[in-house]
TORLOTI-38272 format. One record per atom (N, C-alpha, C, O): residue in one letter; atom name; x, y, z. Coordinates in Angstrom, 3 decimals, m for minus. Each point is the difference from the previous one (the first is absolute). Example, Ala and Ser with C-alpha at 12.3 -4.5 7.8 and 13.67 -1.06 7.14 Angstrom:
# residues 2
['A'; 'N'; [13.190; m5.690; 7.800]]
['A'; 'CA'; [m0.890; 1.190; 0.000]]
['A'; 'C'; [0.900; 1.200; 0.000]]
['A'; 'O'; [1.036; m0.019; 0.665]]
['S'; 'N'; [m1.386; 1.069; m1.385]]
['S'; 'CA'; [0.820; 1.190; 0.060]]
['S'; 'C'; [m0.770; 1.090; 0.730]]
['S'; 'O'; [0.509; 1.108; 0.169]]
# end
This chain:
# residues 102
['M'; 'N'; [0.802; m1.197; 0.000]]
['M'; 'CA'; [m0.802; 1.197; 0.000]]
['M'; 'C'; [0.847; 1.264; 0.000]]
['M'; 'O'; [m0.497; 1.059; m0.384]]
['A'; 'N'; [1.712; m1.129; 0.786]]
['A'; 'CA'; [0.857; 1.181; 0.046]]
['A'; 'C'; [0.321; 0.485; m1.405]]
['A'; 'O'; [0.269; 1.184; m0.205]]
['R'; 'N'; [m0.296; m2.072; m0.738]]
['R'; 'CA'; [0.353; 0.364; m1.373]]
['R'; 'C'; [m0.985; 0.995; m0.623]]
['R'; 'O'; [0.477; 0.979; m0.573]]
['P'; 'N'; [m1.819; m1.138; 0.630]]
['P'; 'CA'; [m0.909; 0.969; m0.616]]
['P'; 'C'; [0.122; 1.392; 0.635]]
['P'; 'O'; [m0.116; 1.011; m0.692]]
['R'; 'N'; [0.344; m0.964; 1.981]]
['R'; 'CA'; [0.121; 1.287; 0.676]]
['R'; 'C'; [1.253; 0.742; m0.480]]
['R'; 'O'; [m0.034; 1.215; m0.197]]
['T'; 'N'; [1.117; m1.932; 0.014]]
['T'; 'CA'; [1.239; 0.622; m0.480]]
['T'; 'C'; [m0.192; 0.459; m1.434]]
['T'; 'O'; [0.467; 1.071; m0.387]]
['Q'; 'N'; [m1.160; m1.892; m0.401]]
['Q'; 'CA'; [m0.237; 0.360; m1.396]]
['Q'; 'C'; [m0.866; 1.261; m0.057]]
['Q'; 'O'; [0.240; 0.883; m0.824]]
['Q'; 'N'; [m1.236; m0.801; 1.690]]
['Q'; 'CA'; [m0.863; 1.170; 0.027]]
['Q'; 'C'; [0.798; 1.256; 0.387]]
['Q'; 'O'; [m0.200; 1.068; m0.578]]
['K'; 'N'; [1.099; m1.203; 1.552]]
['K'; 'CA'; [0.835; 1.131; 0.401]]
['K'; 'C'; [0.897; 0.426; m1.153]]
['K'; 'O'; [0.230; 1.192; m0.203]]
['D'; 'N'; [0.277; m2.160; m0.553]]
['D'; 'CA'; [0.847; 0.327; m1.145]]
['D'; 'C'; [m0.789; 0.789; m1.048]]
['D'; 'O'; [0.502; 0.977; m0.556]]
['I'; 'N'; [m1.716; m1.400; 0.296]]
['I'; 'CA'; [m0.831; 0.694; m0.989]]
['I'; 'C'; [m0.308; 1.411; 0.484]]
['I'; 'O'; [0.096; 0.958; m0.767]]
['L'; 'N'; [m0.463; m0.829; 2.023]]
['L'; 'CA'; [m0.310; 1.323; 0.547]]
['L'; 'C'; [1.233; 0.902; 0.005]]
['L'; 'O'; [m0.103; 1.199; m0.261]]
['A'; 'N'; [1.255; m1.769; 0.553]]
['A'; 'CA'; [1.232; 0.788; m0.014]]
['A'; 'C'; [0.311; 0.472; m1.412]]
['A'; 'O'; [0.441; 1.133; m0.195]]
['R'; 'N'; [m0.671; m2.001; m0.799]]
['R'; 'CA'; [0.238; 0.395; m1.388]]
['R'; 'C'; [m0.955; 1.115; m0.426]]
['R'; 'O'; [0.410; 0.963; m0.647]]
['V'; 'N'; [m1.675; m1.101; 1.011]]
['V'; 'CA'; [m0.982; 1.041; m0.341]]
['V'; 'C'; [0.380; 1.314; 0.667]]
['V'; 'O'; [m0.095; 1.064; m0.613]]
['Q'; 'N'; [0.517; m1.138; 1.846]]
['Q'; 'CA'; [0.419; 1.200; 0.716]]
['Q'; 'C'; [1.208; 0.642; m0.669]]
['Q'; 'O'; [0.054; 1.221; m0.147]]
['D'; 'N'; [0.886; m2.015; m0.248]]
['D'; 'CA'; [1.195; 0.516; m0.679]]
['D'; 'C'; [m0.377; 0.646; m1.336]]
['D'; 'O'; [0.498; 1.071; m0.343]]
['L'; 'N'; [m1.379; m1.733; m0.401]]
['L'; 'CA'; [m0.426; 0.556; m1.284]]
['L'; 'C'; [m0.744; 1.323; 0.202]]
['L'; 'O'; [0.181; 0.945; m0.768]]
['G'; 'N'; [m1.005; m0.889; 1.790]]
['G'; 'CA'; [m0.724; 1.230; 0.293]]
['G'; 'C'; [0.937; 1.136; 0.352]]
['G'; 'O'; [m0.190; 1.128; m0.454]]
['A'; 'N'; [1.194; m1.416; 1.254]]
['A'; 'CA'; [0.983; 1.019; 0.369]]
['A'; 'C'; [0.791; 0.444; m1.217]]
['A'; 'O'; [0.316; 1.180; m0.151]]
['E'; 'N'; [0.000; m2.126; m0.711]]
['E'; 'CA'; [0.761; 0.334; m1.213]]
['E'; 'C'; [m0.830; 0.901; m0.918]]
['E'; 'O'; [0.515; 0.971; m0.554]]
['V'; 'N'; [m1.790; m1.294; 0.397]]
['V'; 'CA'; [m0.882; 0.811; m0.842]]
['V'; 'C'; [m0.129; 1.401; 0.575]]
['V'; 'O'; [0.049; 0.981; m0.742]]
['L'; 'N'; [m0.212; m0.878; 2.054]]
['L'; 'CA'; [m0.119; 1.321; 0.625]]
['L'; 'C'; [1.278; 0.823; m0.193]]
['L'; 'O'; [m0.066; 1.218; m0.169]]
['N'; 'N'; [1.212; m1.871; 0.193]]
['N'; 'CA'; [1.265; 0.717; m0.213]]
['N'; 'C'; [0.148; 0.469; m1.452]]
['N'; 'O'; [0.578; 1.055; m0.256]]
['K'; 'N'; [m1.106; m1.845; m0.698]]
['K'; 'CA'; [0.124; 0.356; m1.405]]
['K'; 'C'; [m1.138; 0.910; m0.478]]
['K'; 'O'; [0.071; 0.544; m1.103]]
['L'; 'N'; [m1.093; m0.378; 1.900]]
['L'; 'CA'; [m1.172; 0.763; m0.415]]
['L'; 'C'; [0.335; 1.437; m0.423]]
['L'; 'O'; [m0.520; 0.452; m1.020]]
['P'; 'N'; [1.351; 0.273; 1.744]]
['P'; 'CA'; [0.305; 1.368; m0.453]]
['P'; 'C'; [0.705; 0.053; m1.351]]
['P'; 'O'; [m0.073; 1.019; m0.688]]
['E'; 'N'; [0.745; m2.082; 0.298]]
['E'; 'CA'; [0.709; m0.029; m1.282]]
['E'; 'C'; [m0.941; m0.262; m1.178]]
['E'; 'O'; [0.335; 0.319; m1.141]]
['M'; 'N'; [m1.500; m0.892; 1.405]]
['M'; 'CA'; [m0.957; m0.333; m1.060]]
['M'; 'C'; [m0.720; 1.262; m0.470]]
['M'; 'O'; [m0.113; 0.969; 0.750]]
['P'; 'N'; [m0.377; m0.980; m2.000]]
['P'; 'CA'; [m0.754; 1.167; m0.475]]
['P'; 'C'; [m1.276; 0.173; 0.825]]
['P'; 'O'; [m0.805; m0.924; 0.117]]
['G'; 'N'; [0.635; 2.086; 0.437]]
['G'; 'CA'; [m1.159; 0.268; 0.843]]
['G'; 'C'; [0.136; m0.543; 1.407]]
['G'; 'O'; [m0.889; 0.202; 0.827]]
['G'; 'N'; [1.950; m0.866; m0.546]]
['G'; 'CA'; [0.204; m0.609; 1.318]]
['G'; 'C'; [0.205; 1.026; 1.091]]
['G'; 'O'; [m0.476; m0.171; 1.122]]
['A'; 'N'; [1.193; 1.250; m1.455]]
['A'; 'CA'; [0.238; 1.043; 1.003]]
['A'; 'C'; [m1.320; 0.641; 0.413]]
['A'; 'O'; [m0.234; 0.293; 1.173]]
['K'; 'N'; [m0.622; m0.085; m2.173]]
['K'; 'CA'; [m1.304; 0.590; 0.302]]
['K'; 'C'; [m0.842; m0.952; 0.852]]
['K'; 'O'; [m0.706; 0.433; 0.910]]
['A'; 'N'; [0.784; m1.722; m1.210]]
['A'; 'CA'; [m0.737; m0.995; 0.788]]
['A'; 'C'; [0.491; m0.012; 1.447]]
['A'; 'O'; [m0.805; m0.066; 0.930]]
['M'; 'N'; [2.114; 0.130; m0.741]]
['M'; 'CA'; [0.556; 0.029; 1.363]]
['M'; 'C'; [m0.453; 1.256; 0.736]]
['M'; 'O'; [m0.327; m0.045; 1.186]]
['E'; 'N'; [0.312; 1.163; m1.905]]
['E'; 'CA'; [m0.446; 1.258; 0.594]]
['E'; 'C'; [m1.461; m0.095; 0.435]]
['E'; 'O'; [m0.365; 0.461; 1.081]]
['M'; 'N'; [m0.465; m1.062; m1.932]]
['M'; 'CA'; [m1.418; m0.168; 0.337]]
['M'; 'C'; [m0.172; m0.920; 1.202]]
['M'; 'O'; [m0.841; 0.254; 0.863]]
['L'; 'N'; [1.636; m1.322; m0.802]]
['L'; 'CA'; [m0.089; m0.918; 1.134]]
['L'; 'C'; [0.372; 0.701; 1.306]]
['L'; 'O'; [m0.673; m0.169; 1.017]]
['N'; 'N'; [1.742; 0.951; m1.050]]
['N'; 'CA'; [0.417; 0.717; 1.205]]
['N'; 'C'; [m1.028; 1.053; 0.402]]
['N'; 'O'; [m0.259; 0.204; 1.186]]
['E'; 'N'; [m0.323; 0.463; m2.182]]
['E'; 'CA'; [m1.015; 1.012; 0.285]]
['E'; 'C'; [m1.255; m0.634; 0.596]]
['E'; 'O'; [m0.605; 0.547; 0.922]]
['S'; 'N'; [0.224; m1.695; m1.453]]
['S'; 'CA'; [m1.194; m0.661; 0.529]]
['S'; 'C'; [0.236; m0.471; 1.435]]
['S'; 'O'; [m0.932; m0.022; 0.804]]
['K'; 'N'; [2.141; m0.346; m0.486]]
['K'; 'CA'; [0.311; m0.401; 1.377]]
['K'; 'C'; [m0.204; 1.170; 0.947]]
['K'; 'O'; [m0.593; m0.159; 1.068]]
['S'; 'N'; [1.083; 1.343; m1.454]]
['S'; 'CA'; [m0.169; 1.163; 0.872]]
['S'; 'C'; [m1.469; 0.395; 0.094]]
['S'; 'O'; [m0.463; 0.435; 1.054]]
['R'; 'N'; [m0.264; m0.584; m2.151]]
['R'; 'CA'; [m1.439; 0.308; 0.036]]
['R'; 'C'; [m0.744; m0.961; 0.917]]
['R'; 'O'; [m0.896; 0.408; 0.739]]
['L'; 'N'; [1.265; m1.676; m0.788]]
['L'; 'CA'; [m0.632; m0.977; 0.880]]
['L'; 'C'; [0.294; 0.305; 1.464]]
['L'; 'O'; [m0.866; m0.174; 0.858]]
['D'; 'N'; [2.078; 0.626; m0.570]]
['D'; 'CA'; [0.337; 0.371; 1.374]]
['D'; 'C'; [m0.866; 1.165; 0.471]]
['D'; 'O'; [m0.496; m0.008; 1.127]]
['E'; 'N'; [0.317; 1.007; m1.985]]
['E'; 'CA'; [m0.850; 1.144; 0.347]]
['E'; 'C'; [m1.444; m0.447; 0.221]]
['E'; 'O'; [m0.667; 0.456; 0.930]]
['M'; 'N'; [0.193; m1.354; m1.795]]
['M'; 'CA'; [m1.370; m0.489; 0.107]]
['M'; 'C'; [m0.202; m0.748; 1.322]]
['M'; 'O'; [m1.039; 0.144; 0.643]]
['Q'; 'N'; [2.021; m0.931; m0.245]]
['Q'; 'CA'; [m0.103; m0.728; 1.261]]
['Q'; 'C'; [m0.108; 0.961; 1.175]]
['Q'; 'O'; [m0.783; m0.233; 0.921]]
['K'; 'N'; [1.555; 1.299; m0.943]]
['K'; 'CA'; [m0.061; 0.981; 1.084]]
['K'; 'C'; [m1.381; 0.629; 0.075]]
['K'; 'O'; [m0.541; 0.181; 1.091]]
['K'; 'N'; [m0.034; 0.153; m2.241]]
['K'; 'CA'; [m1.325; 0.613; m0.027]]
['K'; 'C'; [m1.060; m0.981; 0.487]]
['K'; 'O'; [m0.910; 0.378; 0.738]]
['L'; 'N'; [1.026; m1.627; m1.147]]
['L'; 'CA'; [m0.987; m0.997; 0.406]]
['L'; 'C'; [0.057; m0.266; 1.499]]
['L'; 'O'; [m1.029; m0.270; 0.619]]
['R'; 'N'; [2.212; 0.344; m0.030]]
['R'; 'CA'; [0.112; m0.186; 1.451]]
['R'; 'C'; [m0.757; 1.099; 0.725]]
['R'; 'O'; [m0.569; m0.248; 1.063]]
['G'; 'N'; [0.547; 1.447; m1.609]]
['G'; 'CA'; [m0.717; 1.114; 0.614]]
['G'; 'C'; [m1.509; m0.147; m0.084]]
['G'; 'O'; [m0.718; 0.631; 0.774]]
['L'; 'N'; [0.216; m1.454; m1.700]]
['L'; 'CA'; [m1.444; m0.175; m0.145]]
['L'; 'C'; [m0.623; m0.682; 1.207]]
['L'; 'O'; [m1.147; 0.288; 0.343]]
['D'; 'N'; [1.867; m1.173; 0.298]]
['D'; 'CA'; [m0.544; m0.688; 1.176]]
['D'; 'C'; [m0.364; 1.001; 1.087]]
['D'; 'O'; [m1.072; m0.092; 0.598]]
['A'; 'N'; [1.957; 1.040; m0.343]]
['A'; 'CA'; [m0.273; 1.011; 1.024]]
['A'; 'C'; [m1.211; 0.853; m0.388]]
['A'; 'O'; [m0.823; 0.340; 0.850]]
['L'; 'N'; [0.722; m0.001; m2.122]]
['L'; 'CA'; [m1.143; 0.791; m0.464]]
['L'; 'C'; [m1.304; m0.780; 0.134]]
['L'; 'O'; [m1.024; 0.559; 0.393]]
['E'; 'N'; [1.061; m1.831; m0.714]]
['E'; 'CA'; [m1.205; m0.826; 0.133]]
['E'; 'C'; [m0.446; m0.080; 1.450]]
['E'; 'O'; [m1.198; 0.033; 0.281]]
['Q'; 'N'; [2.138; m0.137; 0.635]]
['Q'; 'CA'; [m0.348; m0.037; 1.419]]
['Q'; 'C'; [m0.628; 1.318; 0.441]]
['Q'; 'O'; [m0.971; 0.006; 0.758]]
['R'; 'N'; [1.522; 1.106; m1.232]]
['R'; 'CA'; [m0.552; 1.313; 0.361]]
['R'; 'C'; [m1.411; 0.166; m0.551]]
['R'; 'O'; [m0.879; 0.514; 0.691]]
['V'; 'N'; [0.659; m0.940; m1.921]]
['V'; 'CA'; [m1.327; 0.105; m0.604]]
['V'; 'C'; [m0.997; m0.869; 0.763]]
['V'; 'O'; [m1.126; 0.431; 0.250]]
['A'; 'N'; [1.520; m1.633; 0.118]]
['A'; 'CA'; [m0.889; m0.891; 0.754]]
['A'; 'C'; [m0.362; 0.625; 1.342]]
['A'; 'O'; [m1.150; m0.088; 0.431]]
['K'; 'N'; [2.117; 0.716; 0.232]]
['K'; 'CA'; [m0.253; 0.653; 1.283]]
['K'; 'C'; [m0.982; 1.154; m0.182]]
['K'; 'O'; [m0.934; 0.148; 0.788]]
['L'; 'N'; [1.136; 0.661; m1.812]]
['L'; 'CA'; [m0.902; 1.122; m0.260]]
['L'; 'C'; [m1.407; m0.485; m0.347]]
['L'; 'O'; [m0.989; 0.610; 0.406]]
['E'; 'N'; [0.902; m1.694; m1.148]]
['E'; 'CA'; [m1.320; m0.549; m0.334]]
['E'; 'C'; [m0.723; m0.484; 1.245]]
['E'; 'O'; [m1.210; 0.188; 0.123]]
['R'; 'N'; [1.940; m0.813; 0.811]]
['R'; 'CA'; [m0.637; m0.436; 1.252]]
['R'; 'C'; [m0.491; 1.200; 0.802]]
['R'; 'O'; [m1.095; m0.026; 0.561]]
['E'; 'N'; [1.920; 1.089; m0.509]]
['E'; 'CA'; [m0.402; 1.196; 0.739]]
['E'; 'C'; [m1.229; 0.645; m0.626]]
['E'; 'O'; [m0.893; 0.448; 0.719]]
['L'; 'N'; [0.834; m0.396; m2.038]]
['L'; 'CA'; [m1.158; 0.572; m0.669]]
['L'; 'C'; [m1.251; m0.835; 0.223]]
['L'; 'O'; [m1.100; 0.541; 0.116]]
['A'; 'N'; [1.264; m1.844; m0.058]]
['A'; 'CA'; [m1.144; m0.874; 0.221]]
['A'; 'C'; [m0.587; 0.211; 1.395]]
['A'; 'O'; [m1.202; m0.176; 0.194]]
['K'; 'N'; [2.034; 0.550; 0.779]]
['K'; 'CA'; [m0.471; 0.217; 1.362]]
['K'; 'C'; [m0.766; 1.314; 0.137]]
['K'; 'O'; [m0.897; 0.110; 0.836]]
['R'; 'N'; [1.243; 0.882; m1.650]]
['R'; 'CA'; [m0.637; 1.311; 0.092]]
['R'; 'C'; [m1.390; m0.038; m0.600]]
['R'; 'O'; [m0.279; m0.774; m0.916]]
['P'; 'N'; [m0.614; 1.647; 1.462]]
['P'; 'CA'; [m1.323; 0.094; m0.637]]
['P'; 'C'; [0.161; 0.633; m1.375]]
['P'; 'O'; [0.800; 0.915; m0.193]]
['S'; 'N'; [m1.552; m1.408; m0.724]]
['S'; 'CA'; [0.139; 0.456; m1.372]]
['S'; 'C'; [m0.491; 1.429; m0.150]]
['S'; 'O'; [m1.079; 0.333; 0.490]]
['A'; 'N'; [1.840; 0.510; m1.149]]
['A'; 'CA'; [m0.364; 1.398; m0.226]]
['A'; 'C'; [m1.157; 0.085; m0.983]]
['A'; 'O'; [m0.820; 0.914; 0.094]]
['S'; 'N'; [0.738; m1.842; m1.029]]
['S'; 'CA'; [m1.081; 0.062; m0.980]]
['S'; 'C'; [m1.340; m0.301; 0.642]]
['S'; 'O'; [m1.014; 0.538; m0.443]]
['K'; 'N'; [0.966; m1.381; 1.474]]
['K'; 'CA'; [m1.250; m0.278; 0.703]]
['K'; 'C'; [m0.490; 1.237; 0.737]]
['K'; 'O'; [m1.199; 0.276; 0.018]]
['A'; 'N'; [2.110; 0.469; 0.588]]
['A'; 'CA'; [m0.379; 1.194; 0.744]]
['A'; 'C'; [m0.553; 1.068; m0.933]]
['A'; 'O'; [m0.954; 0.685; 0.367]]
['T'; 'N'; [1.507; m0.521; m1.530]]
['T'; 'CA'; [m0.475; 1.043; m0.911]]
['T'; 'C'; [m1.320; m0.371; m0.644]]
['T'; 'O'; [m0.791; 0.887; m0.319]]
['T'; 'N'; [0.529; m2.156; 0.120]]
['T'; 'CA'; [m1.271; m0.367; m0.634]]
['T'; 'C'; [m1.154; 0.183; 0.947]]
['T'; 'O'; [m1.108; 0.288; m0.451]]
['T'; 'N'; [1.314; m0.441; 1.746]]
['T'; 'CA'; [m1.112; 0.161; 0.935]]
['T'; 'C'; [m0.303; 1.466; 0.249]]
['T'; 'O'; [m1.143; 0.344; 0.300]]
['T'; 'N'; [2.122; 0.516; m0.416]]
['T'; 'CA'; [m0.233; 1.415; 0.253]]
['T'; 'C'; [m0.285; 0.779; m1.276]]
['T'; 'O'; [m0.475; 1.133; 0.067]]
['A'; 'N'; [0.750; m1.706; m1.204]]
['A'; 'CA'; [m0.220; 0.722; m1.249]]
['A'; 'C'; [m1.494; 0.086; m0.299]]
['A'; 'O'; [m0.755; m0.942; 0.240]]
['R'; 'N'; [0.347; 2.098; m0.773]]
['R'; 'CA'; [m1.407; 0.182; m0.361]]
['R'; 'C'; [m0.228; m0.485; m1.421]]
['R'; 'O'; [0.862; 0.102; m0.873]]
['K'; 'N'; [m2.023; m0.617; 0.689]]
['K'; 'CA'; [m0.374; m0.389; m1.344]]
['K'; 'C'; [m0.739; 1.171; m0.620]]
['K'; 'O'; [m0.878; 0.589; 0.632]]
['R'; 'N'; [1.220; m0.256; m1.839]]
['R'; 'CA'; [m0.678; 1.090; m0.693]]
['R'; 'C'; [m1.280; m0.524; m0.623]]
['R'; 'O'; [m0.049; m1.087; m0.575]]
['A'; 'N'; [m0.959; 1.886; 0.711]]
['A'; 'CA'; [m1.271; m0.379; m0.610]]
['A'; 'C'; [0.062; 0.324; m1.480]]
['A'; 'O'; [0.377; 1.104; m0.392]]
['T'; 'N'; [m0.744; m2.061; m0.409]]
['T'; 'CA'; [m0.012; 0.224; m1.442]]
['T'; 'C'; [m1.437; 0.272; m0.418]]
['T'; 'O'; [m0.923; m0.661; 0.474]]
['P'; 'N'; [0.735; 1.618; m1.347]]
['P'; 'CA'; [m1.374; 0.283; m0.429]]
['P'; 'C'; [m0.564; m1.188; m0.765]]
['P'; 'O'; [0.711; m0.704; m0.716]]
['A'; 'N'; [m1.997; 0.508; 0.891]]
['A'; 'CA'; [m0.659; m1.115; m0.672]]
['A'; 'C'; [m0.038; 0.264; m1.492]]
['A'; 'O'; [m0.231; 1.130; m0.432]]
['R'; 'N'; [0.451; m2.133; m0.327]]
['R'; 'CA'; [m0.019; 0.137; m1.457]]
['R'; 'C'; [m1.433; m0.139; m0.499]]
['R'; 'O'; [m0.797; m0.775; 0.528]]
['K'; 'N'; [0.510; 1.526; m1.528]]
['K'; 'CA'; [m1.324; m0.091; m0.616]]
['K'; 'C'; [m0.050; m1.276; m0.813]]
['K'; 'O'; [0.978; m0.382; m0.641]]
['P'; 'N'; [m2.128; m0.273; 0.673]]
['P'; 'CA'; [m0.106; m1.207; m0.832]]
['P'; 'C'; [0.075; 0.383; m1.474]]
['P'; 'O'; [m0.515; 1.038; m0.415]]
['A'; 'N'; [1.134; m1.856; m0.328]]
['A'; 'CA'; [0.147; 0.266; m1.434]]
['A'; 'C'; [m1.349; m0.114; m0.676]]
['A'; 'O'; [m0.742; m0.962; 0.198]]
['T'; 'N'; [0.444; 1.971; m1.003]]
['T'; 'CA'; [m1.268; m0.038; m0.733]]
['T'; 'C'; [0.255; m0.655; m1.350]]
['T'; 'O'; [0.996; 0.298; m0.659]]
['P'; 'N'; [m1.871; m1.168; 0.256]]
['P'; 'CA'; [0.218; m0.665; m1.286]]
['P'; 'C'; [m0.087; 1.023; m1.137]]
['P'; 'O'; [m0.890; 0.850; m0.012]]
['K'; 'N'; [1.787; m0.938; m0.908]]
['K'; 'CA'; [0.010; 0.907; m1.138]]
['K'; 'C'; [m1.033; m0.479; m1.032]]
['K'; 'O'; [m0.182; m1.189; m0.263]]
['K'; 'N'; [m0.473; 2.202; m0.296]]
['K'; 'CA'; [m0.996; m0.327; m1.031]]
['K'; 'C'; [0.707; m0.070; m1.351]]
['K'; 'O'; [0.872; 0.817; m0.296]]
['P'; 'N'; [m1.243; m1.772; m0.497]]
['P'; 'CA'; [0.614; m0.081; m1.328]]
['P'; 'C'; [m0.432; 1.183; m0.854]]
['P'; 'O'; [m1.122; 0.482; 0.155]]
['P'; 'N'; [1.971; m0.002; m1.047]]
['P'; 'CA'; [m0.379; 1.130; m0.841]]
['P'; 'C'; [m1.189; m0.354; m0.893]]
['P'; 'O'; [m0.079; m1.090; m0.568]]
['A'; 'N'; [m0.852; 2.062; 0.465]]
['A'; 'CA'; [m1.233; m0.252; m0.752]]
['A'; 'C'; [0.143; 0.270; m1.465]]
['A'; 'O'; [m0.957; m0.169; m0.755]]
# end
């Protein structure tokens, strides 16, 4: 059983070596420098995104706390509807049927 595990390590080591070799030759390839630049830029963007996402947890907690506090308070809209006056609307005249032209 030791043989398959060693063979697997050999294959993985070869793949790793090939990957490292490709990464070293990438800047020499046409468009490779630009690809490396994009990869490095995306790494920094991902780092910035992670920092922003970590801050969302604190904001979510604050919003949840504020929502609980608002739920405990009497609703302002209920107070205004009970004290607000209703305006009387004038009664509409019933529509009279139009006579067809003679």
